[in-house]
C-alpha positions, 0 to 999 in steps of 0.5 A: 500499499504504500506504493501508492501512499501519497498521490492523492497530495497531487491535487492539494498543489491546486491553487499554487498551479497556474492551470490546475484543470488542465495538469492537474489530472496529468501529474496523477495519471503520470504518477498512478502511471508510474507506480504501476509499472513500478509495483509490478515490475518489484513484485515480479523482479522480487518473486522471480529472483527470490520466491513467493515463499521465501518472500512471503514475510519480507518487509523489504522484498526486492533487496532480500531478493537480491541478497541471496542468502542474505550476504550483502551485494552491490545491486541490494546496496544501490537498491537499498539506498534508492528506497531510503531516498524515496522515503526521504521524499516521501516524507516531504512530500506528506508534509507538504500536502499535509500542510496544504490540507490543514491550510485550507481546512482551518480555513474553512473552519473546521480546524484551529484558525492558527493552522490557516497562518502564513508567511510573507511569502503566503506559506502555511508556515503553521501548517508545515511546523505543526505535521513536521513536529509532530511526525519528528516526535512520535517517530522519535518516542513510538521506536516502532517504525513498522507500525506507524506506517501500519497506521498511515497506510489505515488512515490513508485507506479510511481517506480513499474511502471516504473519498470515492463515497463523496465523489458518488454523492456529489455527482448525485447531489451537484450534477450541473456542477462545472467539472473541468475534469471528470473521472473517466468511468463517472460514478461507476469507477468511485464505486468501484475505488470504493470497494477496493479501499474497503477491501484494503481496510480489512486487509490492513484490520488484520495485519496490525489490530493495534495500528487500526484502533490507533487511526480509528481512536484518531478519527474518533477524537477528529469527529468529537471537534468537529461535533462539539465545536468546529461546525458550529464556526465554519466559514459560510463561503470559502475564499476560492468559491467568493473568488468563483462568484466574484469570476462570473459577476465579472464574466456577466458584466463583461458579457 
């Protein structure tokens, strides 16, 4: 699952893209294509070199497949270093995506307002520092990287299921909403994604029950915060909605 974790962060760069309706779908299609290719190559190469039985419980199958008998090899070191670089890159990309998400939720009133503070360059600095500091503290105190990864994957599968379900609901409730990009297959694609996300959710729950319970606890706290506090302090119209309304009014005046 870690192969595909973080792709949902691409749309969070919409406000910083010149033409998001054109560039973001291309970026997501390219990211998914690369990930699918790498995942297929990894599974085929690892099982072909080391055997499915030998790599069944492996946490690093490609490296172990390149190190027969557990003896280090040059190829194994290269792949291992590339994997470490990828983990570091994913760490920073997730902080970026999280900062933009926290900024948008704070601006709309779902989270405390200080998380949408920006610097002189319009960067959401509190949204960058808070999740970064929280991640550092958890990494330093937990001492269990595998469980932290399971928590992240479990939380991601929940969000994937909710996003797929939200797309179906939005298509039903707002059929006339302008859509610069339309999902291939429409609601059917989202329904399939929802079923797959639920299957991954069950699989993750079976792998690490503790990680699943921790994630569910975090979601429960967030839902309680929304029910008791933030839902009474939501912003009536988000800035992007106001900008869209102004653009529509200017278009009418020009017409």
